[in-house]
PDB file of N, CA, C and O in Angstrom:
ATOM      1  N   UNK A   1     101.108 168.046  44.415  1.00  0.00           N
ATOM      2  CA  UNK A   1     100.818 166.948  43.601  1.00  0.00           C
ATOM      3  C   UNK A   1     100.382 165.461  43.957  1.00  0.00           C
ATOM      4  O   UNK A   1     100.089 164.646  43.082  1.00  0.00           O
ATOM      5  N   UNK A   2     100.365 165.168  45.368  1.00  0.00           N
ATOM      6  CA  UNK A   2      99.708 164.015  45.636  1.00  0.00           C
ATOM      7  C   UNK A   2      98.175 164.294  46.026  1.00  0.00           C
ATOM      8  O   UNK A   2      97.261 163.482  45.886  1.00  0.00           O
ATOM      9  N   UNK A   3      98.068 165.594  46.540  1.00  0.00           N
ATOM     10  CA  UNK A   3      96.588 166.040  47.361  1.00  0.00           C
ATOM     11  C   UNK A   3      95.662 166.221  45.596  1.00  0.00           C
ATOM     12  O   UNK A   3      94.463 165.945  45.540  1.00  0.00           O
ATOM     13  N   UNK A   4      96.466 166.719  44.265  1.00  0.00           N
ATOM     14  CA  UNK A   4      95.643 166.539  43.232  1.00  0.00           C
ATOM     15  C   UNK A   4      95.274 165.160  42.990  1.00  0.00           C
ATOM     16  O   UNK A   4      94.130 164.717  43.094  1.00  0.00           O
ATOM     17  N   UNK A   5      96.569 164.339  42.578  1.00  0.00           N
ATOM     18  CA  UNK A   5      96.016 163.220  42.117  1.00  0.00           C
ATOM     19  C   UNK A   5      94.858 162.415  43.340  1.00  0.00           C
ATOM     20  O   UNK A   5      94.226 161.512  42.790  1.00  0.00           O
ATOM     21  N   UNK A   6      94.574 162.560  44.538  1.00  0.00           N
ATOM     22  CA  UNK A   6      93.802 162.318  45.117  1.00  0.00           C
ATOM     23  C   UNK A   6      92.632 162.775  45.168  1.00  0.00           C
ATOM     24  O   UNK A   6      91.725 162.192  45.763  1.00  0.00           O
ATOM     25  N   UNK A   7      92.502 163.815  44.588  1.00  0.00           N
ATOM     26  CA  UNK A   7      91.557 164.961  44.450  1.00  0.00           C
ATOM     27  C   UNK A   7      90.763 164.450  43.277  1.00  0.00           C
ATOM     28  O   UNK A   7      89.539 164.549  43.202  1.00  0.00           O
ATOM     29  N   UNK A   8      91.666 163.801  42.209  1.00  0.00           N
ATOM     30  CA  UNK A   8      90.951 163.155  41.237  1.00  0.00           C
ATOM     31  C   UNK A   8      90.986 161.964  40.784  1.00  0.00           C
ATOM     32  O   UNK A   8      90.809 161.712  39.592  1.00  0.00           O
ATOM     33  N   UNK A   9      91.229 161.046  41.720  1.00  0.00           N
ATOM     34  CA  UNK A   9      91.251 159.511  41.608  1.00  0.00           C
ATOM     35  C   UNK A   9      90.521 159.217  42.696  1.00  0.00           C
ATOM     36  O   UNK A   9      91.235 159.151  43.696  1.00  0.00           O
ATOM     37  N   UNK A  10      89.322 159.003  42.911  1.00  0.00           N
ATOM     38  CA  UNK A  10      88.075 158.308  43.966  1.00  0.00           C
ATOM     39  C   UNK A  10      88.392 156.966  43.902  1.00  0.00           C
ATOM     40  O   UNK A  10      88.335 156.325  42.853  1.00  0.00           O
ATOM     41  N   UNK A  11      88.798 156.402  45.211  1.00  0.00           N
ATOM     42  CA  UNK A  11      89.424 154.605  45.287  1.00  0.00           C
ATOM     43  C   UNK A  11      87.979 154.639  46.119  1.00  0.00           C
ATOM     44  O   UNK A  11      87.789 155.544  46.932  1.00  0.00           O
ATOM     45  N   UNK A  12      86.964 153.611  45.880  1.00  0.00           N
ATOM     46  CA  UNK A  12      85.997 153.353  46.602  1.00  0.00           C
ATOM     47  C   UNK A  12      86.395 152.368  47.638  1.00  0.00           C
ATOM     48  O   UNK A  12      87.464 151.806  47.399  1.00  0.00           O
ATOM     49  N   UNK A  13      85.701 151.974  48.891  1.00  0.00           N
ATOM     50  CA  UNK A  13      86.188 150.872  49.700  1.00  0.00           C
ATOM     51  C   UNK A  13      85.990 149.449  49.009  1.00  0.00           C
ATOM     52  O   UNK A  13      86.559 148.419  49.370  1.00  0.00           O
ATOM     53  N   UNK A  14      85.019 149.573  47.874  1.00  0.00           N
ATOM     54  CA  UNK A  14      85.268 147.918  47.385  1.00  0.00           C
ATOM     55  C   UNK A  14      86.400 147.934  46.681  1.00  0.00           C
ATOM     56  O   UNK A  14      86.905 146.814  46.616  1.00  0.00           O
ATOM     57  N   UNK A  15      87.004 148.786  46.118  1.00  0.00           N
ATOM     58  CA  UNK A  15      87.925 148.881  44.993  1.00  0.00           C
ATOM     59  C   UNK A  15      89.517 148.683  46.016  1.00  0.00           C
ATOM     60  O   UNK A  15      90.611 148.343  45.569  1.00  0.00           O
ATOM     61  N   UNK A  16      89.218 148.980  47.283  1.00  0.00           N
ATOM     62  CA  UNK A  16      90.542 148.804  48.597  1.00  0.00           C
ATOM     63  C   UNK A  16      90.031 147.331  49.346  1.00  0.00           C
ATOM     64  O   UNK A  16      90.755 146.726  50.137  1.00  0.00           O
ATOM     65  N   UNK A  17      88.974 146.977  49.041  1.00  0.00           N
ATOM     66  CA  UNK A  17      88.772 146.056  49.683  1.00  0.00           C
ATOM     67  C   UNK A  17      89.547 144.797  48.201  1.00  0.00           C
ATOM     68  O   UNK A  17      90.630 144.221  48.307  1.00  0.00           O
ATOM     69  N   UNK A  18      89.043 144.740  47.554  1.00  0.00           N
ATOM     70  CA  UNK A  18      89.710 143.988  46.207  1.00  0.00           C
ATOM     71  C   UNK A  18      91.193 144.129  46.445  1.00  0.00           C
ATOM     72  O   UNK A  18      91.820 143.081  46.605  1.00  0.00           O
ATOM     73  N   UNK A  19      91.854 145.294  46.492  1.00  0.00           N
ATOM     74  CA  UNK A  19      93.328 145.248  46.449  1.00  0.00           C
ATOM     75  C   UNK A  19      94.155 144.965  47.517  1.00  0.00           C
ATOM     76  O   UNK A  19      95.364 144.735  47.481  1.00  0.00           O
ATOM     77  N   UNK A  20      93.261 145.005  48.671  1.00  0.00           N
ATOM     78  CA  UNK A  20      93.692 144.252  50.098  1.00  0.00           C
ATOM     79  C   UNK A  20      93.736 142.184  49.493  1.00  0.00           C
ATOM     80  O   UNK A  20      94.633 141.346  49.585  1.00  0.00           O
ATOM     81  N   UNK A  21      92.422 142.112  48.967  1.00  0.00           N
ATOM     82  CA  UNK A  21      92.378 140.776  48.825  1.00  0.00           C
ATOM     83  C   UNK A  21      93.680 140.005  47.968  1.00  0.00           C
ATOM     84  O   UNK A  21      94.335 139.001  48.250  1.00  0.00           O
ATOM     85  N   UNK A  22      93.739 140.956  46.787  1.00  0.00           N
ATOM     86  CA  UNK A  22      95.323 140.846  45.708  1.00  0.00           C
ATOM     87  C   UNK A  22      96.357 140.646  46.641  1.00  0.00           C
ATOM     88  O   UNK A  22      96.988 139.590  46.638  1.00  0.00           O
ATOM     89  N   UNK A  23      96.635 141.704  47.572  1.00  0.00           N
ATOM     90  CA  UNK A  23      97.797 141.807  47.744  1.00  0.00           C
ATOM     91  C   UNK A  23      97.861 140.319  48.936  1.00  0.00           C
ATOM     92  O   UNK A  23      98.960 139.811  49.155  1.00  0.00           O
ATOM     93  N   UNK A  24      96.705 139.804  49.553  1.00  0.00           N
ATOM     94  CA  UNK A  24      96.620 138.657  50.416  1.00  0.00           C
ATOM     95  C   UNK A  24      97.120 137.550  49.511  1.00  0.00           C
ATOM     96  O   UNK A  24      98.250 137.063  49.562  1.00  0.00           O
ATOM     97  N   UNK A  25      96.187 137.221  48.707  1.00  0.00           N
ATOM     98  CA  UNK A  25      96.776 135.842  47.699  1.00  0.00           C
ATOM     99  C   UNK A  25      98.044 135.974  46.572  1.00  0.00           C
ATOM    100  O   UNK A  25      98.217 135.078  45.746  1.00  0.00           O
ATOM    101  N   UNK A  26      98.724 136.917  46.610  1.00  0.00           N
ATOM    102  CA  UNK A  26     100.009 137.560  46.231  1.00  0.00           C
ATOM    103  C   UNK A  26     100.927 137.002  47.422  1.00  0.00           C
ATOM    104  O   UNK A  26     101.662 136.058  47.131  1.00  0.00           O
ATOM    105  N   UNK A  27     100.960 137.532  48.839  1.00  0.00           N
ATOM    106  CA  UNK A  27     101.758 137.349  49.561  1.00  0.00           C
ATOM    107  C   UNK A  27     101.508 135.653  50.093  1.00  0.00           C
ATOM    108  O   UNK A  27     102.453 135.023  50.569  1.00  0.00           O
ATOM    109  N   UNK A  28     100.318 135.119  49.961  1.00  0.00           N
ATOM    110  CA  UNK A  28     100.289 133.853  50.177  1.00  0.00           C
ATOM    111  C   UNK A  28     101.098 132.775  49.145  1.00  0.00           C
ATOM    112  O   UNK A  28     101.658 131.729  49.474  1.00  0.00           O
ATOM    113  N   UNK A  29     100.985 133.325  47.887  1.00  0.00           N
ATOM    114  CA  UNK A  29     101.873 132.303  46.824  1.00  0.00           C
ATOM    115  C   UNK A  29     103.139 132.462  46.775  1.00  0.00           C
ATOM    116  O   UNK A  29     103.998 131.753  46.252  1.00  0.00           O
ATOM    117  N   UNK A  30     103.238 133.628  47.463  1.00  0.00           N
ATOM    118  CA  UNK A  30     104.827 133.854  47.578  1.00  0.00           C
ATOM    119  C   UNK A  30     105.745 133.013  48.733  1.00  0.00           C
ATOM    120  O   UNK A  30     106.870 132.514  48.719  1.00  0.00           O
ATOM    121  N   UNK A  31     104.650 133.124  49.748  1.00  0.00           N
ATOM    122  CA  UNK A  31     104.894 132.140  51.153  1.00  0.00           C
ATOM    123  C   UNK A  31     104.936 130.852  50.721  1.00  0.00           C
ATOM    124  O   UNK A  31     105.734 130.117  51.303  1.00  0.00           O
ATOM    125  N   UNK A  32     104.177 130.329  49.718  1.00  0.00           N
ATOM    126  CA  UNK A  32     104.119 128.889  49.825  1.00  0.00           C
ATOM    127  C   UNK A  32     105.021 128.457  48.654  1.00  0.00           C
ATOM    128  O   UNK A  32     105.283 127.280  48.407  1.00  0.00           O
ATOM    129  N   UNK A  33     105.427 129.409  48.027  1.00  0.00           N
ATOM    130  CA  UNK A  33     106.438 129.606  46.568  1.00  0.00           C
ATOM    131  C   UNK A  33     107.761 129.041  47.753  1.00  0.00           C
ATOM    132  O   UNK A  33     108.391 127.992  47.621  1.00  0.00           O
ATOM    133  N   UNK A  34     107.902 129.843  48.649  1.00  0.00           N
ATOM    134  CA  UNK A  34     109.376 129.729  49.522  1.00  0.00           C
ATOM    135  C   UNK A  34     109.363 128.260  50.337  1.00  0.00           C
ATOM    136  O   UNK A  34     110.321 127.786  50.947  1.00  0.00           O
ATOM    137  N   UNK A  35     108.176 127.729  50.204  1.00  0.00           N
ATOM    138  CA  UNK A  35     108.188 126.405  50.866  1.00  0.00           C
ATOM    139  C   UNK A  35     107.223 126.465  52.570  1.00  0.00           C
ATOM    140  O   UNK A  35     107.522 125.596  53.389  1.00  0.00           O
ATOM    141  N   UNK A  36     106.439 127.216  52.843  1.00  0.00           N
ATOM    142  CA  UNK A  36     105.738 126.957  53.753  1.00  0.00           C
ATOM    143  C   UNK A  36     104.667 126.072  53.798  1.00  0.00           C
ATOM    144  O   UNK A  36     103.908 126.228  52.841  1.00  0.00           O
ATOM    145  N   UNK A  37     104.323 125.152  54.616  1.00  0.00           N
ATOM    146  CA  UNK A  37     103.565 124.517  54.330  1.00  0.00           C
ATOM    147  C   UNK A  37     101.741 125.230  54.452  1.00  0.00           C
ATOM    148  O   UNK A  37     101.278 126.033  55.262  1.00  0.00           O
ATOM    149  N   UNK A  38     100.951 124.369  53.040  1.00  0.00           N
ATOM    150  CA  UNK A  38     100.063 124.960  52.977  1.00  0.00           C
ATOM    151  C   UNK A  38      99.110 125.387  54.513  1.00  0.00           C
ATOM    152  O   UNK A  38      98.672 126.506  54.781  1.00  0.00           O
ATOM    153  N   UNK A  39      98.989 124.251  55.275  1.00  0.00           N
ATOM    154  CA  UNK A  39      98.173 124.177  56.619  1.00  0.00           C
ATOM    155  C   UNK A  39      98.809 125.699  57.563  1.00  0.00           C
ATOM    156  O   UNK A  39      98.216 126.292  58.464  1.00  0.00           O
ATOM    157  N   UNK A  40     100.026 125.981  57.040  1.00  0.00           N
ATOM    158  CA  UNK A  40     100.090 127.145  58.259  1.00  0.00           C
ATOM    159  C   UNK A  40      99.800 128.859  57.787  1.00  0.00           C
ATOM    160  O   UNK A  40     100.042 129.945  58.315  1.00  0.00           O
ATOM    161  N   UNK A  41      99.041 128.328  56.281  1.00  0.00           N
ATOM    162  CA  UNK A  41      98.613 130.088  56.352  1.00  0.00           C
ATOM    163  C   UNK A  41      97.278 130.138  56.184  1.00  0.00           C
ATOM    164  O   UNK A  41      96.672 129.083  55.994  1.00  0.00           O
ATOM    165  N   UNK A  42      96.755 131.076  56.215  1.00  0.00           N
ATOM    166  CA  UNK A  42      95.345 131.505  56.213  1.00  0.00           C
ATOM    167  C   UNK A  42      95.229 132.943  56.090  1.00  0.00           C
ATOM    168  O   UNK A  42      95.909 133.748  56.726  1.00  0.00           O
ATOM    169  N   UNK A  43      94.019 133.326  54.940  1.00  0.00           N
ATOM    170  CA  UNK A  43      93.614 135.138  54.902  1.00  0.00           C
ATOM    171  C   UNK A  43      92.156 135.313  55.373  1.00  0.00           C
ATOM    172  O   UNK A  43      91.050 134.799  55.201  1.00  0.00           O
ATOM    173  N   UNK A  44      92.866 136.517  56.201  1.00  0.00           N
ATOM    174  CA  UNK A  44      91.349 136.831  56.693  1.00  0.00           C
ATOM    175  C   UNK A  44      91.012 137.618  56.212  1.00  0.00           C
ATOM    176  O   UNK A  44      91.795 138.409  55.685  1.00  0.00           O
ATOM    177  N   UNK A  45      89.435 137.804  56.157  1.00  0.00           N
ATOM    178  CA  UNK A  45      89.035 138.738  55.385  1.00  0.00           C
ATOM    179  C   UNK A  45      89.407 140.426  55.553  1.00  0.00           C
ATOM    180  O   UNK A  45      89.453 140.985  56.649  1.00  0.00           O
ATOM    181  N   UNK A  46      89.624 141.009  54.428  1.00  0.00           N
ATOM    182  CA  UNK A  46      89.909 142.537  54.741  1.00  0.00           C
ATOM    183  C   UNK A  46      89.114 143.126  55.583  1.00  0.00           C
ATOM    184  O   UNK A  46      87.892 143.004  55.667  1.00  0.00           O
ATOM    185  N   UNK A  47      90.088 144.012  56.449  1.00  0.00           N
ATOM    186  CA  UNK A  47      89.253 144.708  57.583  1.00  0.00           C
ATOM    187  C   UNK A  47      89.799 146.388  57.500  1.00  0.00           C
ATOM    188  O   UNK A  47      90.968 146.757  57.609  1.00  0.00           O
ATOM    189  N   UNK A  48      88.567 147.274  57.270  1.00  0.00           N
ATOM    190  CA  UNK A  48      88.828 148.476  57.288  1.00  0.00           C
ATOM    191  C   UNK A  48      89.210 149.166  58.365  1.00  0.00           C
ATOM    192  O   UNK A  48      88.612 149.053  59.435  1.00  0.00           O
ATOM    193  N   UNK A  49      90.546 150.180  58.151  1.00  0.00           N
ATOM    194  CA  UNK A  49      90.965 150.623  59.512  1.00  0.00           C
ATOM    195  C   UNK A  49      91.068 152.200  58.724  1.00  0.00           C
ATOM    196  O   UNK A  49      90.968 152.547  57.547  1.00  0.00           O
ATOM    197  N   UNK A  50      91.313 152.922  59.988  1.00  0.00           N
ATOM    198  CA  UNK A  50      91.259 154.321  59.770  1.00  0.00           C
ATOM    199  C   UNK A  50      93.061 154.940  59.133  1.00  0.00           C
ATOM    200  O   UNK A  50      94.056 154.373  59.585  1.00  0.00           O
ATOM    201  N   UNK A  51      93.178 155.843  58.327  1.00  0.00           N
ATOM    202  CA  UNK A  51      94.709 156.131  58.098  1.00  0.00           C
ATOM    203  C   UNK A  51      94.785 157.670  58.829  1.00  0.00           C
ATOM    204  O   UNK A  51      93.961 158.540  59.111  1.00  0.00           O
ATOM    205  N   UNK A  52      96.336 157.485  58.978  1.00  0.00           N
ATOM    206  CA  UNK A  52      96.661 159.312  59.743  1.00  0.00           C
ATOM    207  C   UNK A  52      97.018 160.159  58.425  1.00  0.00           C
ATOM    208  O   UNK A  52      97.576 159.388  57.644  1.00  0.00           O
ATOM    209  N   UNK A  53      96.927 161.275  57.950  1.00  0.00           N
ATOM    210  CA  UNK A  53      97.560 161.896  57.217  1.00  0.00           C
ATOM    211  C   UNK A  53      97.561 160.906  55.924  1.00  0.00           C
ATOM    212  O   UNK A  53      96.576 160.391  55.394  1.00  0.00           O
ATOM    213  N   UNK A  54      99.150 160.759  55.501  1.00  0.00           N
ATOM    214  CA  UNK A  54      99.727 160.121  54.487  1.00  0.00           C
ATOM    215  C   UNK A  54      99.726 158.686  54.610  1.00  0.00           C
ATOM    216  O   UNK A  54      99.819 157.979  53.607  1.00  0.00           O
ATOM    217  N   UNK A  55      99.573 157.961  56.370  1.00  0.00           N
ATOM    218  CA  UNK A  55     100.052 156.869  56.018  1.00  0.00           C
ATOM    219  C   UNK A  55      99.181 155.848  55.128  1.00  0.00           C
ATOM    220  O   UNK A  55      98.219 156.253  54.475  1.00  0.00           O
ATOM    221  N   UNK A  56      99.475 154.849  55.139  1.00  0.00           N
ATOM    222  CA  UNK A  56      99.209 153.584  54.345  1.00  0.00           C
ATOM    223  C   UNK A  56      98.381 152.591  55.453  1.00  0.00           C
ATOM    224  O   UNK A  56      98.913 151.662  56.061  1.00  0.00           O
ATOM    225  N   UNK A  57      97.330 152.894  55.542  1.00  0.00           N
ATOM    226  CA  UNK A  57      96.777 151.666  56.510  1.00  0.00           C
ATOM    227  C   UNK A  57      96.744 150.138  56.129  1.00  0.00           C
ATOM    228  O   UNK A  57      96.087 149.589  55.244  1.00  0.00           O
ATOM    229  N   UNK A  58      97.599 149.620  57.003  1.00  0.00           N
ATOM    230  CA  UNK A  58      97.719 147.736  56.500  1.00  0.00           C
ATOM    231  C   UNK A  58      97.816 147.273  58.058  1.00  0.00           C
ATOM    232  O   UNK A  58      98.609 147.603  58.940  1.00  0.00           O
ATOM    233  N   UNK A  59      96.595 146.290  58.059  1.00  0.00           N
ATOM    234  CA  UNK A  59      97.034 145.204  59.360  1.00  0.00           C
ATOM    235  C   UNK A  59      97.115 143.833  58.751  1.00  0.00           C
ATOM    236  O   UNK A  59      96.402 143.232  57.947  1.00  0.00           O
ATOM    237  N   UNK A  60      98.524 143.456  59.577  1.00  0.00           N
ATOM    238  CA  UNK A  60      99.259 142.124  59.188  1.00  0.00           C
ATOM    239  C   UNK A  60      99.236 141.545  60.622  1.00  0.00           C
ATOM    240  O   UNK A  60      99.829 141.984  61.607  1.00  0.00           O
ATOM    241  N   UNK A  61      98.221 140.192  60.507  1.00  0.00           N
ATOM    242  CA  UNK A  61      98.644 139.294  62.047  1.00  0.00           C
ATOM    243  C   UNK A  61      99.499 137.959  61.507  1.00  0.00           C
ATOM    244  O   UNK A  61      99.209 137.040  60.741  1.00  0.00           O
ATOM    245  N   UNK A  62     100.663 138.292  62.261  1.00  0.00           N
ATOM    246  CA  UNK A  62     101.566 137.052  61.731  1.00  0.00           C
ATOM    247  C   UNK A  62     101.388 135.931  63.378  1.00  0.00           C
ATOM    248  O   UNK A  62     102.252 135.766  64.239  1.00  0.00           O
ATOM    249  N   UNK A  63     100.098 135.388  63.339  1.00  0.00           N
ATOM    250  CA  UNK A  63      99.647 134.658  64.486  1.00  0.00           C
ATOM    251  C   UNK A  63     100.709 133.774  64.731  1.00  0.00           C
ATOM    252  O   UNK A  63     101.728 133.751  64.041  1.00  0.00           O
ATOM    253  N   UNK A  64     100.471 132.950  65.823  1.00  0.00           N
ATOM    254  CA  UNK A  64     101.502 132.208  66.389  1.00  0.00           C
ATOM    255  C   UNK A  64     101.207 130.757  66.782  1.00  0.00           C
ATOM    256  O   UNK A  64     100.021 130.668  67.100  1.00  0.00           O
ATOM    257  N   UNK A  65     101.776 129.726  66.866  1.00  0.00           N
ATOM    258  CA  UNK A  65     101.369 128.179  66.945  1.00  0.00           C
ATOM    259  C   UNK A  65     102.050 127.588  67.887  1.00  0.00           C
ATOM    260  O   UNK A  65     103.126 128.045  68.273  1.00  0.00           O
ATOM    261  N   UNK A  66     101.589 126.650  68.309  1.00  0.00           N
ATOM    262  CA  UNK A  66     102.210 125.765  69.702  1.00  0.00           C
ATOM    263  C   UNK A  66     103.516 125.378  68.676  1.00  0.00           C
ATOM    264  O   UNK A  66     103.738 125.264  67.470  1.00  0.00           O
ATOM    265  N   UNK A  67     104.378 125.228  70.252  1.00  0.00           N
ATOM    266  CA  UNK A  67     105.561 124.241  69.329  1.00  0.00           C
ATOM    267  C   UNK A  67     105.863 122.922  69.201  1.00  0.00           C
ATOM    268  O   UNK A  67     107.016 122.491  69.217  1.00  0.00           O
ATOM    269  N   UNK A  68     104.822 122.217  69.066  1.00  0.00           N
ATOM    270  CA  UNK A  68     104.464 121.046  68.258  1.00  0.00           C
ATOM    271  C   UNK A  68     103.886 121.336  66.996  1.00  0.00           C
ATOM    272  O   UNK A  68     103.582 120.416  66.237  1.00  0.00           O
ATOM    273  N   UNK A  69     103.716 122.453  66.714  1.00  0.00           N
ATOM    274  CA  UNK A  69     103.197 122.821  65.300  1.00  0.00           C
ATOM    275  C   UNK A  69     104.417 122.444  64.568  1.00  0.00           C
ATOM    276  O   UNK A  69     105.552 122.399  65.044  1.00  0.00           O
ATOM    277  N   UNK A  70     103.989 122.119  63.103  1.00  0.00           N
ATOM    278  CA  UNK A  70     105.163 121.575  61.987  1.00  0.00           C
ATOM    279  C   UNK A  70     106.357 123.213  62.286  1.00  0.00           C
ATOM    280  O   UNK A  70     105.973 124.340  62.601  1.00  0.00           O
ATOM    281  N   UNK A  71     107.398 122.874  62.108  1.00  0.00           N
ATOM    282  CA  UNK A  71     108.280 123.702  62.232  1.00  0.00           C
ATOM    283  C   UNK A  71     108.411 124.590  60.612  1.00  0.00           C
ATOM    284  O   UNK A  71     108.113 124.176  59.491  1.00  0.00           O
ATOM    285  N   UNK A  72     108.888 125.729  60.971  1.00  0.00           N
ATOM    286  CA  UNK A  72     109.052 126.790  59.612  1.00  0.00           C
ATOM    287  C   UNK A  72     110.096 126.058  59.118  1.00  0.00           C
ATOM    288  O   UNK A  72     110.939 125.419  59.747  1.00  0.00           O
ATOM    289  N   UNK A  73     109.925 126.253  57.550  1.00  0.00           N
ATOM    290  CA  UNK A  73     110.825 125.966  56.342  1.00  0.00           C
ATOM    291  C   UNK A  73     112.293 126.915  56.856  1.00  0.00           C
ATOM    292  O   UNK A  73     112.288 127.668  57.830  1.00  0.00           O
ATOM    293  N   UNK A  74     113.455 126.677  55.987  1.00  0.00           N
ATOM    294  CA  UNK A  74     114.162 127.366  56.350  1.00  0.00           C
ATOM    295  C   UNK A  74     114.738 127.844  55.226  1.00  0.00           C
ATOM    296  O   UNK A  74     115.411 127.197  54.423  1.00  0.00           O
ATOM    297  N   UNK A  75     114.370 129.370  55.173  1.00  0.00           N
ATOM    298  CA  UNK A  75     114.717 130.175  53.794  1.00  0.00           C
ATOM    299  C   UNK A  75     116.058 130.946  53.590  1.00  0.00           C
ATOM    300  O   UNK A  75     116.472 131.662  54.501  1.00  0.00           O
ATOM    301  N   UNK A  76     116.723 130.826  52.462  1.00  0.00           N
ATOM    302  CA  UNK A  76     117.824 131.338  52.066  1.00  0.00           C
ATOM    303  C   UNK A  76     117.834 132.920  51.788  1.00  0.00           C
ATOM    304  O   UNK A  76     118.762 133.702  51.995  1.00  0.00           O
ATOM    305  N   UNK A  77     116.238 133.250  51.132  1.00  0.00           N
ATOM    306  CA  UNK A  77     116.073 134.864  50.899  1.00  0.00           C
ATOM    307  C   UNK A  77     114.697 134.622  50.582  1.00  0.00           C
ATOM    308  O   UNK A  77     114.287 133.530  50.190  1.00  0.00           O
ATOM    309  N   UNK A  78     113.929 135.708  50.761  1.00  0.00           N
ATOM    310  CA  UNK A  78     112.408 135.789  49.969  1.00  0.00           C
ATOM    311  C   UNK A  78     112.558 137.149  48.973  1.00  0.00           C
ATOM    312  O   UNK A  78     111.621 137.493  48.253  1.00  0.00           O
TER     313      UNK A  78
END
């Protein structure tokens, strides 16, 4: 069934880039709503990666900052 769906529903690179941008924006909005300082977030441009079989390719970078940077907020749950 999965293969039939893949064969019938072609998804372009442009659509995938739009989806990744939307995911990034939604994730950022959730983090901001949870209390992270706006200066600690950054959304990079979508980057194409290759998938292996049924894997969902996703590249996520949670870069680090120096200890003198603004401390992370205490979150009870996300």
